[in-house]
HTML snippet that shows the backbone in 3Dmol.js (N, CA, C, O; Angstrom):
<script src="https://3Dmol.org/build/3Dmol-min.js"></script>
<div id="view" style="width:600px;height:400px;position:relative"></div>
<script>
const pdb = `
ATOM      1  N   UNK A   1     176.082 152.810 104.164  1.00  0.00           N
ATOM      2  CA  UNK A   1     177.117 154.184 104.485  1.00  0.00           C
ATOM      3  C   UNK A   1     177.106 153.918 102.520  1.00  0.00           C
ATOM      4  O   UNK A   1     176.958 152.940 101.788  1.00  0.00           O
ATOM      5  N   UNK A   2     177.428 155.851 102.249  1.00  0.00           N
ATOM      6  CA  UNK A   2     178.104 155.998 101.095  1.00  0.00           C
ATOM      7  C   UNK A   2     179.179 156.678 100.585  1.00  0.00           C
ATOM      8  O   UNK A   2     179.486 157.858 100.757  1.00  0.00           O
ATOM      9  N   UNK A   3     179.782 155.730  99.868  1.00  0.00           N
ATOM     10  CA  UNK A   3     180.944 157.058  99.622  1.00  0.00           C
ATOM     11  C   UNK A   3     181.394 157.780  98.278  1.00  0.00           C
ATOM     12  O   UNK A   3     181.041 157.349  97.180  1.00  0.00           O
ATOM     13  N   UNK A   4     182.077 158.742  98.409  1.00  0.00           N
ATOM     14  CA  UNK A   4     181.885 159.806  97.211  1.00  0.00           C
ATOM     15  C   UNK A   4     183.463 159.658  96.963  1.00  0.00           C
ATOM     16  O   UNK A   4     184.202 159.316  97.886  1.00  0.00           O
ATOM     17  N   UNK A   5     184.056 159.996  95.375  1.00  0.00           N
ATOM     18  CA  UNK A   5     184.920 160.437  95.298  1.00  0.00           C
ATOM     19  C   UNK A   5     185.175 161.201  94.189  1.00  0.00           C
ATOM     20  O   UNK A   5     184.760 160.801  93.101  1.00  0.00           O
ATOM     21  N   UNK A   6     185.884 162.402  94.285  1.00  0.00           N
ATOM     22  CA  UNK A   6     186.093 163.431  93.034  1.00  0.00           C
ATOM     23  C   UNK A   6     187.432 163.576  92.701  1.00  0.00           C
ATOM     24  O   UNK A   6     188.304 163.639  93.568  1.00  0.00           O
ATOM     25  N   UNK A   7     187.702 163.642  91.316  1.00  0.00           N
ATOM     26  CA  UNK A   7     189.155 163.858  91.228  1.00  0.00           C
ATOM     27  C   UNK A   7     189.318 164.436  89.593  1.00  0.00           C
ATOM     28  O   UNK A   7     188.730 163.892  88.658  1.00  0.00           O
ATOM     29  N   UNK A   8     190.263 165.690  89.420  1.00  0.00           N
ATOM     30  CA  UNK A   8     190.283 165.295  87.802  1.00  0.00           C
ATOM     31  C   UNK A   8     191.502 164.949  87.245  1.00  0.00           C
ATOM     32  O   UNK A   8     192.651 164.956  87.685  1.00  0.00           O
ATOM     33  N   UNK A   9     191.075 164.686  86.329  1.00  0.00           N
ATOM     34  CA  UNK A   9     191.948 163.643  84.642  1.00  0.00           C
ATOM     35  C   UNK A   9     192.028 164.223  83.528  1.00  0.00           C
ATOM     36  O   UNK A   9     191.198 165.076  83.212  1.00  0.00           O
ATOM     37  N   UNK A  10     192.924 163.911  82.820  1.00  0.00           N
ATOM     38  CA  UNK A  10     193.198 164.833  81.612  1.00  0.00           C
ATOM     39  C   UNK A  10     191.631 165.398  81.155  1.00  0.00           C
ATOM     40  O   UNK A  10     191.053 165.015  80.138  1.00  0.00           O
ATOM     41  N   UNK A  11     191.082 166.394  82.138  1.00  0.00           N
ATOM     42  CA  UNK A  11     190.759 167.377  81.251  1.00  0.00           C
ATOM     43  C   UNK A  11     189.246 167.444  81.743  1.00  0.00           C
ATOM     44  O   UNK A  11     188.434 168.326  81.464  1.00  0.00           O
ATOM     45  N   UNK A  12     188.976 165.906  82.827  1.00  0.00           N
ATOM     46  CA  UNK A  12     187.841 165.598  83.610  1.00  0.00           C
ATOM     47  C   UNK A  12     187.711 165.958  84.648  1.00  0.00           C
ATOM     48  O   UNK A  12     188.779 166.106  85.241  1.00  0.00           O
ATOM     49  N   UNK A  13     186.462 166.288  85.435  1.00  0.00           N
ATOM     50  CA  UNK A  13     186.292 165.530  86.603  1.00  0.00           C
ATOM     51  C   UNK A  13     185.450 164.458  86.530  1.00  0.00           C
ATOM     52  O   UNK A  13     184.522 164.254  85.747  1.00  0.00           O
ATOM     53  N   UNK A  14     185.937 163.691  87.568  1.00  0.00           N
ATOM     54  CA  UNK A  14     185.832 162.164  87.883  1.00  0.00           C
ATOM     55  C   UNK A  14     185.042 161.758  89.147  1.00  0.00           C
ATOM     56  O   UNK A  14     185.587 161.354  90.174  1.00  0.00           O
ATOM     57  N   UNK A  15     183.584 161.915  88.965  1.00  0.00           N
ATOM     58  CA  UNK A  15     182.711 162.002  90.135  1.00  0.00           C
ATOM     59  C   UNK A  15     181.953 160.187  90.605  1.00  0.00           C
ATOM     60  O   UNK A  15     180.953 160.005  89.911  1.00  0.00           O
ATOM     61  N   UNK A  16     182.160 159.296  91.299  1.00  0.00           N
ATOM     62  CA  UNK A  16     182.327 158.164  91.438  1.00  0.00           C
ATOM     63  C   UNK A  16     181.370 158.227  92.965  1.00  0.00           C
ATOM     64  O   UNK A  16     181.842 158.718  93.990  1.00  0.00           O
ATOM     65  N   UNK A  17     180.146 157.714  92.898  1.00  0.00           N
ATOM     66  CA  UNK A  17     179.272 157.447  94.247  1.00  0.00           C
ATOM     67  C   UNK A  17     179.152 156.408  94.537  1.00  0.00           C
ATOM     68  O   UNK A  17     178.569 155.874  93.593  1.00  0.00           O
ATOM     69  N   UNK A  18     179.462 155.212  95.807  1.00  0.00           N
ATOM     70  CA  UNK A  18     179.196 153.627  96.109  1.00  0.00           C
ATOM     71  C   UNK A  18     178.172 153.929  97.225  1.00  0.00           C
ATOM     72  O   UNK A  18     178.207 154.879  98.006  1.00  0.00           O
ATOM     73  N   UNK A  19     177.412 153.112  97.167  1.00  0.00           N
ATOM     74  CA  UNK A  19     176.897 152.619  98.709  1.00  0.00           C
ATOM     75  C   UNK A  19     176.608 151.254  98.675  1.00  0.00           C
ATOM     76  O   UNK A  19     176.319 150.589  97.680  1.00  0.00           O
ATOM     77  N   UNK A  20     176.744 150.753 100.249  1.00  0.00           N
ATOM     78  CA  UNK A  20     176.672 149.629 100.908  1.00  0.00           C
ATOM     79  C   UNK A  20     175.363 148.814 101.034  1.00  0.00           C
ATOM     80  O   UNK A  20     175.027 148.053 101.941  1.00  0.00           O
ATOM     81  N   UNK A  21     174.803 149.107 100.072  1.00  0.00           N
ATOM     82  CA  UNK A  21     173.063 148.738 100.341  1.00  0.00           C
ATOM     83  C   UNK A  21     172.902 147.393  99.652  1.00  0.00           C
ATOM     84  O   UNK A  21     173.826 146.584  99.729  1.00  0.00           O
ATOM     85  N   UNK A  22     171.729 147.082  98.946  1.00  0.00           N
ATOM     86  CA  UNK A  22     171.229 145.766  98.547  1.00  0.00           C
ATOM     87  C   UNK A  22     171.773 146.026  97.333  1.00  0.00           C
ATOM     88  O   UNK A  22     172.255 144.973  96.914  1.00  0.00           O
ATOM     89  N   UNK A  23     171.960 147.067  96.430  1.00  0.00           N
ATOM     90  CA  UNK A  23     172.693 146.366  94.707  1.00  0.00           C
ATOM     91  C   UNK A  23     171.668 146.501  93.873  1.00  0.00           C
ATOM     92  O   UNK A  23     170.490 146.595  94.216  1.00  0.00           O
ATOM     93  N   UNK A  24     172.172 146.517  92.540  1.00  0.00           N
ATOM     94  CA  UNK A  24     171.340 146.755  91.678  1.00  0.00           C
ATOM     95  C   UNK A  24     171.241 145.881  90.362  1.00  0.00           C
ATOM     96  O   UNK A  24     172.126 145.810  89.508  1.00  0.00           O
ATOM     97  N   UNK A  25     170.339 145.396  90.341  1.00  0.00           N
ATOM     98  CA  UNK A  25     170.771 144.181  88.973  1.00  0.00           C
ATOM     99  C   UNK A  25     170.897 144.796  87.938  1.00  0.00           C
ATOM    100  O   UNK A  25     170.259 145.845  87.850  1.00  0.00           O
ATOM    101  N   UNK A  26     171.792 144.357  86.742  1.00  0.00           N
ATOM    102  CA  UNK A  26     171.753 144.815  85.176  1.00  0.00           C
ATOM    103  C   UNK A  26     170.194 145.297  84.694  1.00  0.00           C
ATOM    104  O   UNK A  26     169.859 146.378  84.211  1.00  0.00           O
ATOM    105  N   UNK A  27     169.479 144.271  84.957  1.00  0.00           N
ATOM    106  CA  UNK A  27     167.913 144.416  84.306  1.00  0.00           C
ATOM    107  C   UNK A  27     167.125 145.324  84.964  1.00  0.00           C
ATOM    108  O   UNK A  27     166.098 145.760  84.442  1.00  0.00           O
ATOM    109  N   UNK A  28     167.549 145.702  86.209  1.00  0.00           N
ATOM    110  CA  UNK A  28     166.874 147.378  87.076  1.00  0.00           C
ATOM    111  C   UNK A  28     167.689 148.365  85.885  1.00  0.00           C
ATOM    112  O   UNK A  28     166.995 148.924  85.036  1.00  0.00           O
ATOM    113  N   UNK A  29     168.669 148.480  85.881  1.00  0.00           N
ATOM    114  CA  UNK A  29     169.348 149.681  84.855  1.00  0.00           C
ATOM    115  C   UNK A  29     168.855 149.956  84.078  1.00  0.00           C
ATOM    116  O   UNK A  29     168.205 150.998  83.995  1.00  0.00           O
ATOM    117  N   UNK A  30     169.055 148.668  82.761  1.00  0.00           N
ATOM    118  CA  UNK A  30     167.950 148.637  82.209  1.00  0.00           C
ATOM    119  C   UNK A  30     166.896 148.794  82.050  1.00  0.00           C
ATOM    120  O   UNK A  30     166.664 149.233  80.924  1.00  0.00           O
ATOM    121  N   UNK A  31     165.612 148.573  82.967  1.00  0.00           N
ATOM    122  CA  UNK A  31     164.531 148.549  82.629  1.00  0.00           C
ATOM    123  C   UNK A  31     163.972 149.825  83.621  1.00  0.00           C
ATOM    124  O   UNK A  31     162.779 149.687  83.894  1.00  0.00           O
ATOM    125  N   UNK A  32     164.631 151.083  84.231  1.00  0.00           N
ATOM    126  CA  UNK A  32     164.613 152.118  85.410  1.00  0.00           C
ATOM    127  C   UNK A  32     163.404 152.641  84.567  1.00  0.00           C
ATOM    128  O   UNK A  32     162.339 152.613  85.183  1.00  0.00           O
ATOM    129  N   UNK A  33     163.340 153.183  83.094  1.00  0.00           N
ATOM    130  CA  UNK A  33     162.673 154.250  82.531  1.00  0.00           C
ATOM    131  C   UNK A  33     161.097 153.465  82.324  1.00  0.00           C
ATOM    132  O   UNK A  33     160.106 153.865  81.712  1.00  0.00           O
ATOM    133  N   UNK A  34     161.279 152.455  82.944  1.00  0.00           N
ATOM    134  CA  UNK A  34     159.383 152.009  83.616  1.00  0.00           C
ATOM    135  C   UNK A  34     159.279 151.702  85.031  1.00  0.00           C
ATOM    136  O   UNK A  34     158.178 151.381  85.480  1.00  0.00           O
ATOM    137  N   UNK A  35     160.134 151.753  85.666  1.00  0.00           N
ATOM    138  CA  UNK A  35     159.998 151.235  87.187  1.00  0.00           C
ATOM    139  C   UNK A  35     160.822 152.142  87.987  1.00  0.00           C
ATOM    140  O   UNK A  35     160.222 152.178  89.062  1.00  0.00           O
ATOM    141  N   UNK A  36     161.932 152.953  88.090  1.00  0.00           N
ATOM    142  CA  UNK A  36     162.397 153.783  88.802  1.00  0.00           C
ATOM    143  C   UNK A  36     162.362 155.275  88.743  1.00  0.00           C
ATOM    144  O   UNK A  36     163.500 155.654  88.464  1.00  0.00           O
ATOM    145  N   UNK A  37     161.610 156.208  88.874  1.00  0.00           N
ATOM    146  CA  UNK A  37     161.607 157.912  88.499  1.00  0.00           C
ATOM    147  C   UNK A  37     162.898 158.249  88.992  1.00  0.00           C
ATOM    148  O   UNK A  37     163.600 159.070  88.400  1.00  0.00           O
ATOM    149  N   UNK A  38     163.374 157.496  90.355  1.00  0.00           N
ATOM    150  CA  UNK A  38     164.961 157.769  90.835  1.00  0.00           C
ATOM    151  C   UNK A  38     165.918 157.943  89.931  1.00  0.00           C
ATOM    152  O   UNK A  38     166.362 159.065  89.689  1.00  0.00           O
ATOM    153  N   UNK A  39     166.428 156.641  89.211  1.00  0.00           N
ATOM    154  CA  UNK A  39     167.179 156.748  88.757  1.00  0.00           C
ATOM    155  C   UNK A  39     167.175 156.994  87.685  1.00  0.00           C
ATOM    156  O   UNK A  39     168.191 157.319  87.071  1.00  0.00           O
ATOM    157  N   UNK A  40     165.786 156.882  87.076  1.00  0.00           N
ATOM    158  CA  UNK A  40     165.819 157.631  85.135  1.00  0.00           C
ATOM    159  C   UNK A  40     165.757 159.225  85.414  1.00  0.00           C
ATOM    160  O   UNK A  40     165.854 159.852  84.359  1.00  0.00           O
ATOM    161  N   UNK A  41     165.584 160.266  86.870  1.00  0.00           N
ATOM    162  CA  UNK A  41     166.029 161.589  87.214  1.00  0.00           C
ATOM    163  C   UNK A  41     167.618 161.514  86.834  1.00  0.00           C
ATOM    164  O   UNK A  41     168.061 162.305  86.001  1.00  0.00           O
ATOM    165  N   UNK A  42     168.651 160.341  87.594  1.00  0.00           N
ATOM    166  CA  UNK A  42     169.638 160.280  87.499  1.00  0.00           C
ATOM    167  C   UNK A  42     170.231 160.219  86.384  1.00  0.00           C
ATOM    168  O   UNK A  42     171.177 160.936  86.060  1.00  0.00           O
ATOM    169  N   UNK A  43     169.660 159.252  85.630  1.00  0.00           N
ATOM    170  CA  UNK A  43     170.193 159.522  84.576  1.00  0.00           C
ATOM    171  C   UNK A  43     170.381 160.521  83.315  1.00  0.00           C
ATOM    172  O   UNK A  43     171.366 160.734  82.608  1.00  0.00           O
ATOM    173  N   UNK A  44     168.927 161.111  83.295  1.00  0.00           N
ATOM    174  CA  UNK A  44     168.343 162.423  82.423  1.00  0.00           C
ATOM    175  C   UNK A  44     169.970 163.541  83.396  1.00  0.00           C
ATOM    176  O   UNK A  44     171.116 163.864  83.083  1.00  0.00           O
ATOM    177  N   UNK A  45     169.450 163.647  84.084  1.00  0.00           N
ATOM    178  CA  UNK A  45     170.651 164.745  84.626  1.00  0.00           C
ATOM    179  C   UNK A  45     172.223 164.330  84.363  1.00  0.00           C
ATOM    180  O   UNK A  45     173.050 165.190  84.062  1.00  0.00           O
ATOM    181  N   UNK A  46     172.477 163.294  84.468  1.00  0.00           N
ATOM    182  CA  UNK A  46     173.796 162.442  84.477  1.00  0.00           C
ATOM    183  C   UNK A  46     174.212 162.872  82.578  1.00  0.00           C
ATOM    184  O   UNK A  46     175.236 163.324  82.064  1.00  0.00           O
ATOM    185  N   UNK A  47     173.172 162.554  82.124  1.00  0.00           N
ATOM    186  CA  UNK A  47     173.600 162.926  80.375  1.00  0.00           C
ATOM    187  C   UNK A  47     173.884 164.308  80.168  1.00  0.00           C
ATOM    188  O   UNK A  47     175.037 164.548  79.810  1.00  0.00           O
ATOM    189  N   UNK A  48     173.146 165.228  80.300  1.00  0.00           N
ATOM    190  CA  UNK A  48     172.757 166.846  80.194  1.00  0.00           C
ATOM    191  C   UNK A  48     174.368 166.912  80.741  1.00  0.00           C
ATOM    192  O   UNK A  48     174.941 166.860  79.653  1.00  0.00           O
ATOM    193  N   UNK A  49     175.158 166.973  81.483  1.00  0.00           N
ATOM    194  CA  UNK A  49     176.640 167.187  81.989  1.00  0.00           C
ATOM    195  C   UNK A  49     177.388 166.108  81.676  1.00  0.00           C
ATOM    196  O   UNK A  49     178.578 166.422  81.679  1.00  0.00           O
ATOM    197  N   UNK A  50     177.215 164.996  81.412  1.00  0.00           N
ATOM    198  CA  UNK A  50     178.229 164.393  81.861  1.00  0.00           C
ATOM    199  C   UNK A  50     179.197 163.784  80.353  1.00  0.00           C
ATOM    200  O   UNK A  50     178.396 163.216  79.611  1.00  0.00           O
ATOM    201  N   UNK A  51     180.121 163.771  79.969  1.00  0.00           N
ATOM    202  CA  UNK A  51     180.266 163.075  78.795  1.00  0.00           C
ATOM    203  C   UNK A  51     180.586 161.119  79.049  1.00  0.00           C
ATOM    204  O   UNK A  51     180.406 160.316  78.134  1.00  0.00           O
ATOM    205  N   UNK A  52     180.880 160.873  79.909  1.00  0.00           N
ATOM    206  CA  UNK A  52     180.328 159.407  80.217  1.00  0.00           C
ATOM    207  C   UNK A  52     179.576 159.210  81.795  1.00  0.00           C
ATOM    208  O   UNK A  52     179.641 159.878  82.827  1.00  0.00           O
ATOM    209  N   UNK A  53     178.825 157.920  81.411  1.00  0.00           N
ATOM    210  CA  UNK A  53     177.983 157.980  82.757  1.00  0.00           C
ATOM    211  C   UNK A  53     177.721 156.286  83.029  1.00  0.00           C
ATOM    212  O   UNK A  53     177.318 155.450  82.220  1.00  0.00           O
ATOM    213  N   UNK A  54     178.065 156.126  84.322  1.00  0.00           N
ATOM    214  CA  UNK A  54     178.527 154.550  84.175  1.00  0.00           C
ATOM    215  C   UNK A  54     177.396 154.045  85.694  1.00  0.00           C
ATOM    216  O   UNK A  54     177.796 154.619  86.707  1.00  0.00           O
ATOM    217  N   UNK A  55     176.060 153.064  85.977  1.00  0.00           N
ATOM    218  CA  UNK A  55     175.523 152.854  86.792  1.00  0.00           C
ATOM    219  C   UNK A  55     176.363 151.320  86.447  1.00  0.00           C
ATOM    220  O   UNK A  55     176.904 150.816  85.463  1.00  0.00           O
ATOM    221  N   UNK A  56     176.053 150.851  88.200  1.00  0.00           N
ATOM    222  CA  UNK A  56     176.699 149.914  88.326  1.00  0.00           C
ATOM    223  C   UNK A  56     176.075 148.868  89.867  1.00  0.00           C
ATOM    224  O   UNK A  56     175.758 149.583  90.818  1.00  0.00           O
ATOM    225  N   UNK A  57     175.926 147.448  90.080  1.00  0.00           N
ATOM    226  CA  UNK A  57     175.538 147.191  90.921  1.00  0.00           C
ATOM    227  C   UNK A  57     176.616 145.976  91.107  1.00  0.00           C
ATOM    228  O   UNK A  57     177.299 145.313  90.326  1.00  0.00           O
ATOM    229  N   UNK A  58     176.495 145.997  92.050  1.00  0.00           N
ATOM    230  CA  UNK A  58     176.451 143.881  93.024  1.00  0.00           C
ATOM    231  C   UNK A  58     175.866 143.733  94.169  1.00  0.00           C
ATOM    232  O   UNK A  58     175.476 144.629  94.918  1.00  0.00           O
ATOM    233  N   UNK A  59     175.794 142.503  94.329  1.00  0.00           N
ATOM    234  CA  UNK A  59     175.069 142.842  95.923  1.00  0.00           C
ATOM    235  C   UNK A  59     175.839 143.042  97.039  1.00  0.00           C
ATOM    236  O   UNK A  59     175.460 142.403  98.020  1.00  0.00           O
ATOM    237  N   UNK A  60     176.487 143.506  97.138  1.00  0.00           N
ATOM    238  CA  UNK A  60     177.030 144.892  98.196  1.00  0.00           C
ATOM    239  C   UNK A  60     177.072 146.022  97.818  1.00  0.00           C
ATOM    240  O   UNK A  60     177.918 146.811  98.237  1.00  0.00           O
ATOM    241  N   UNK A  61     175.868 146.436  96.662  1.00  0.00           N
ATOM    242  CA  UNK A  61     176.067 148.018  96.620  1.00  0.00           C
ATOM    243  C   UNK A  61     175.825 148.317  95.570  1.00  0.00           C
ATOM    244  O   UNK A  61     175.654 147.320  94.869  1.00  0.00           O
ATOM    245  N   UNK A  62     175.664 149.604  94.839  1.00  0.00           N
ATOM    246  CA  UNK A  62     175.572 150.240  93.542  1.00  0.00           C
ATOM    247  C   UNK A  62     176.335 151.068  93.666  1.00  0.00           C
ATOM    248  O   UNK A  62     176.553 151.748  94.669  1.00  0.00           O
ATOM    249  N   UNK A  63     177.131 151.125  92.032  1.00  0.00           N
ATOM    250  CA  UNK A  63     177.824 152.294  92.294  1.00  0.00           C
ATOM    251  C   UNK A  63     177.466 152.917  90.859  1.00  0.00           C
ATOM    252  O   UNK A  63     177.226 152.445  89.748  1.00  0.00           O
ATOM    253  N   UNK A  64     177.542 154.158  91.396  1.00  0.00           N
ATOM    254  CA  UNK A  64     177.527 155.786  90.340  1.00  0.00           C
ATOM    255  C   UNK A  64     178.634 156.537  89.831  1.00  0.00           C
ATOM    256  O   UNK A  64     179.117 157.390  90.575  1.00  0.00           O
ATOM    257  N   UNK A  65     179.344 156.289  88.163  1.00  0.00           N
ATOM    258  CA  UNK A  65     180.373 156.923  87.995  1.00  0.00           C
ATOM    259  C   UNK A  65     180.196 157.956  86.942  1.00  0.00           C
ATOM    260  O   UNK A  65     179.606 157.601  85.922  1.00  0.00           O
ATOM    261  N   UNK A  66     180.684 159.375  87.049  1.00  0.00           N
ATOM    262  CA  UNK A  66     180.481 160.147  85.841  1.00  0.00           C
ATOM    263  C   UNK A  66     181.670 160.929  85.795  1.00  0.00           C
ATOM    264  O   UNK A  66     182.344 161.336  86.742  1.00  0.00           O
ATOM    265  N   UNK A  67     181.921 161.164  83.984  1.00  0.00           N
ATOM    266  CA  UNK A  67     183.030 161.493  84.175  1.00  0.00           C
ATOM    267  C   UNK A  67     182.849 163.336  82.994  1.00  0.00           C
ATOM    268  O   UNK A  67     182.658 163.205  81.785  1.00  0.00           O
ATOM    269  N   UNK A  68     182.928 164.441  83.467  1.00  0.00           N
ATOM    270  CA  UNK A  68     182.151 165.156  83.420  1.00  0.00           C
ATOM    271  C   UNK A  68     183.461 166.512  82.967  1.00  0.00           C
ATOM    272  O   UNK A  68     184.325 167.010  83.689  1.00  0.00           O
ATOM    273  N   UNK A  69     183.125 166.787  81.473  1.00  0.00           N
ATOM    274  CA  UNK A  69     184.471 167.345  80.593  1.00  0.00           C
ATOM    275  C   UNK A  69     184.820 169.022  81.651  1.00  0.00           C
ATOM    276  O   UNK A  69     183.755 169.548  81.974  1.00  0.00           O
ATOM    277  N   UNK A  70     185.651 169.533  81.978  1.00  0.00           N
ATOM    278  CA  UNK A  70     185.887 170.843  82.559  1.00  0.00           C
ATOM    279  C   UNK A  70     185.115 171.413  81.545  1.00  0.00           C
ATOM    280  O   UNK A  70     184.549 170.887  80.587  1.00  0.00           O
ATOM    281  N   UNK A  71     185.211 173.004  82.047  1.00  0.00           N
ATOM    282  CA  UNK A  71     184.594 173.978  80.564  1.00  0.00           C
ATOM    283  C   UNK A  71     185.495 174.071  79.845  1.00  0.00           C
ATOM    284  O   UNK A  71     185.391 172.903  79.473  1.00  0.00           O
ATOM    285  N   UNK A  72     186.071 174.318  79.459  1.00  0.00           N
ATOM    286  CA  UNK A  72     187.557 174.805  78.400  1.00  0.00           C
ATOM    287  C   UNK A  72     187.604 173.170  77.934  1.00  0.00           C
ATOM    288  O   UNK A  72     188.411 173.357  77.024  1.00  0.00           O
ATOM    289  N   UNK A  73     187.376 171.876  77.881  1.00  0.00           N
ATOM    290  CA  UNK A  73     187.445 171.188  76.833  1.00  0.00           C
ATOM    291  C   UNK A  73     185.640 170.489  76.671  1.00  0.00           C
ATOM    292  O   UNK A  73     185.566 169.398  76.105  1.00  0.00           O
ATOM    293  N   UNK A  74     184.381 171.096  77.136  1.00  0.00           N
ATOM    294  CA  UNK A  74     183.342 170.731  76.682  1.00  0.00           C
ATOM    295  C   UNK A  74     183.288 171.457  75.411  1.00  0.00           C
ATOM    296  O   UNK A  74     182.767 170.936  74.425  1.00  0.00           O
ATOM    297  N   UNK A  75     183.751 172.528  75.381  1.00  0.00           N
ATOM    298  CA  UNK A  75     183.716 172.729  73.919  1.00  0.00           C
ATOM    299  C   UNK A  75     184.570 172.497  72.704  1.00  0.00           C
ATOM    300  O   UNK A  75     184.448 173.239  71.730  1.00  0.00           O
ATOM    301  N   UNK A  76     185.689 171.197  72.716  1.00  0.00           N
ATOM    302  CA  UNK A  76     185.639 170.763  72.087  1.00  0.00           C
ATOM    303  C   UNK A  76     184.579 169.239  71.636  1.00  0.00           C
ATOM    304  O   UNK A  76     184.944 168.222  71.046  1.00  0.00           O
ATOM    305  N   UNK A  77     183.656 169.478  72.001  1.00  0.00           N
ATOM    306  CA  UNK A  77     182.953 168.233  71.789  1.00  0.00           C
ATOM    307  C   UNK A  77     183.393 166.863  72.257  1.00  0.00           C
ATOM    308  O   UNK A  77     184.533 166.498  72.549  1.00  0.00           O
ATOM    309  N   UNK A  78     182.356 166.233  72.268  1.00  0.00           N
ATOM    310  CA  UNK A  78     182.107 164.760  73.390  1.00  0.00           C
ATOM    311  C   UNK A  78     181.360 164.058  73.331  1.00  0.00           C
ATOM    312  O   UNK A  78     180.314 164.407  72.785  1.00  0.00           O
ATOM    313  N   UNK A  79     181.487 162.605  73.888  1.00  0.00           N
ATOM    314  CA  UNK A  79     180.339 161.986  73.568  1.00  0.00           C
ATOM    315  C   UNK A  79     179.581 162.371  74.759  1.00  0.00           C
ATOM    316  O   UNK A  79     179.941 163.254  75.537  1.00  0.00           O
ATOM    317  N   UNK A  80     178.107 161.403  74.911  1.00  0.00           N
ATOM    318  CA  UNK A  80     177.306 161.757  75.805  1.00  0.00           C
ATOM    319  C   UNK A  80     177.077 160.321  75.992  1.00  0.00           C
ATOM    320  O   UNK A  80     177.505 159.443  75.243  1.00  0.00           O
ATOM    321  N   UNK A  81     176.163 160.096  77.358  1.00  0.00           N
ATOM    322  CA  UNK A  81     175.996 159.299  77.790  1.00  0.00           C
ATOM    323  C   UNK A  81     175.079 158.334  77.200  1.00  0.00           C
ATOM    324  O   UNK A  81     174.851 157.268  77.772  1.00  0.00           O
TER     325      UNK A  81
END
`;
const viewer = $3Dmol.createViewer("view");
viewer.addModel(pdb, "pdb");
viewer.setStyle({}, {cartoon: {color: "spectrum"}});
viewer.zoomTo();
viewer.render();
</script>
């Protein structure tokens, strides 16, 4: 099962997607550029649009969270992933 939430907060859109799969280890996230083109692709797309992105996992699933500035906030500058 996959759960997604989308909210607006402090000039940003917050997107959180969680699954209940086997999870992902921190070492898998760090080495994704060598081992997982799917995760690498998600990271690259997130970095292009998001001010903050986070990948996390546990033995109960994986979570991807993005903080994307709204259009008017984007011109004020911001951090990238």
